[in-house]
Phi, psi and omega in degrees: 000137180227141176253144179232153190251199193301146171085010183277139175241152186199166168236126175261124187260136161059051176250148177245154177258165171281191186280062175265149176287154174061024177228149181295137176263354178261162180302141180214160171255152182227121174260131180242129181219128179054038175082002180237156176285117184265320180211152178225144174152168181284141170050055176298140174285166184222062184293337179274358181065036179295154175298137182242143174241120177232128181231154177270138175056037183267144175244165179225142176224170167306148182309139184290146183238123172256107189281353183214094172228169174233101187233026174276066189297133179088348183248346173226157186278359179242352187286147171252178178278150180305320183295341178287340180246358198256230194306320184288353173250010179093002185259125183260339181229130180241142175238114177284125192258072171091015177294327181250143168252188184297331186285340184228018185286331179304317178298321178298318180294315186285317192256346179245296186299318182286342182265341189285148174278337172284159171280127184241140171229178179212149164256121186280127180292138177294334175281135189298326185269353182063213186260040181309312178238022173045240186277348179290319175227100184301147175293347177245023187296335180263020184066214181287354172289346177281352183243130174240098187298316183299311182291328177296313179296325176295320177295319175298318177299325184282338185227059184295332183276350186251318185271123184245004180175172175254134180253134174226126176269113186250071172220160195299323183290340180263304188283333182057228183287347179293326181054222184291346178297331177296321178292322178299317179294317178299319179296319180298316177300314181298317181294317178300319182279350183071034182238159175282161177254133180245117186244125172277130174244153183192229182292128176282165354283162002286159177288146181306315183294328178292321177292314182300322183297341182269350186269152184233176184306132180090347173286161186232136170256117174260152191067033187297338186242033179287166183244020183292136185299136174080356183230001182262164188287353189268336193275333191227122177309329179293324178293317182295319177298320179295325177295313179301317181294319178297317180298321180295334177276355179098014174287137184263142176255134181235141180294303181053059192308295177065195178272338189221018195227023176218129182238124175302316183299314179294321180295319178295316180301314182300316180294326176295333180268009179082017180254120179245149176288145175273328186226147177236114178230170187258334196050051185284128178203184187304327184265002178236346186292334178260018183116148006273352183278317180068295186190175182292316180300324175293322178291320174302316182299322178299316178295321176303314182282348171274000174109358178288131180299147186303318181298322179287324177300310181295320176300320182291345175247012183214275188294323183292305178295331176296316179292327175299317181287324182211098184302341181282348183285316172056206185265343189274072190253350186242086177208155183297135180098342180288151168298136182286115177219089196222147170231125175262134183208169169219163177254113180266150171287145183212170173207076186219157186250134175236165179243153168270195184281350179260358182092000176285146187261153175217131174275122177270119172260349175226138182230121177280118190244109175289142181245318185208136176233135183232123175231097181062236183271001178251144174205166181209142167286137194248167173201181180254139174285325177272127176233000000 
């Protein structure tokens, strides 16, 4: 895998798109110059002798988006470097999901977001210290003294182009005696700021149904398909009913695989009940990057092999999270003059076994393999961490 920097021009040959609106469904060539799409069409000439990338059986999508990573490297005990989750795995946009709170967000902006080759956004943790010591010292360990609403709102005001939502971890080891009240406060801050709320669910309390009942259209539940006892959607009909009601209100479900937060069994059950995930993310961090999540293409491949159609899988890792971050981006991403934000990939036949967060196995017969990722003037030849 190789990364390349500013000012690179190229032609990508003979790639097809999935069933996206406003994009060619037949093989096409794409010329990229100075970070923008310069030409589209079959068999483009190359009088300038630009570098060419040609792949067999390759498809192209809007650049992949991982909506849940932890990349505040050096400032929290679980964060990895952005490049470990980014371009070289096919991902052009990363969203750090609550690693920083208001007290340490400046460092994330200055030393991580501004330095990365990937496009970076953040969900601001409702707890002032963020995930400095993750589960060892919860960001809500001092109760509501851990939250400074005024400073949190000021931080959002200071970084409107970077902060895309409020993050609240709603599980017992984090919230302690606060329970669902922590979610209520986070929701209030999100509503005042005009941002969505992203809630991590896990071990109760608070109960899954109590958390879901607080969420509104455009809010996100991450780790929606975890298998932790007493807190997953499969064990109690009331939880399942709450999921259906939340989805009807426009609440979005996200995989958020992580080291402990995705169950094949729960995902299969959900699909049998007519519940599909809206978003696919990795929750990539120090304890999941070497397995069981590995990277976004491996996580996408798991959903594909669980029966989710390829078009929906790719949309859940590209156009849907992209539109969530910026509703103006939409589906119309492949046209002359647009900023280049693309992932080239193919689907390979496979016969390999992967695990979920509970140690249950799944045989992959199809593997989504990223080949090339382009984000503006930066791009990388790609590969899979899991082989």
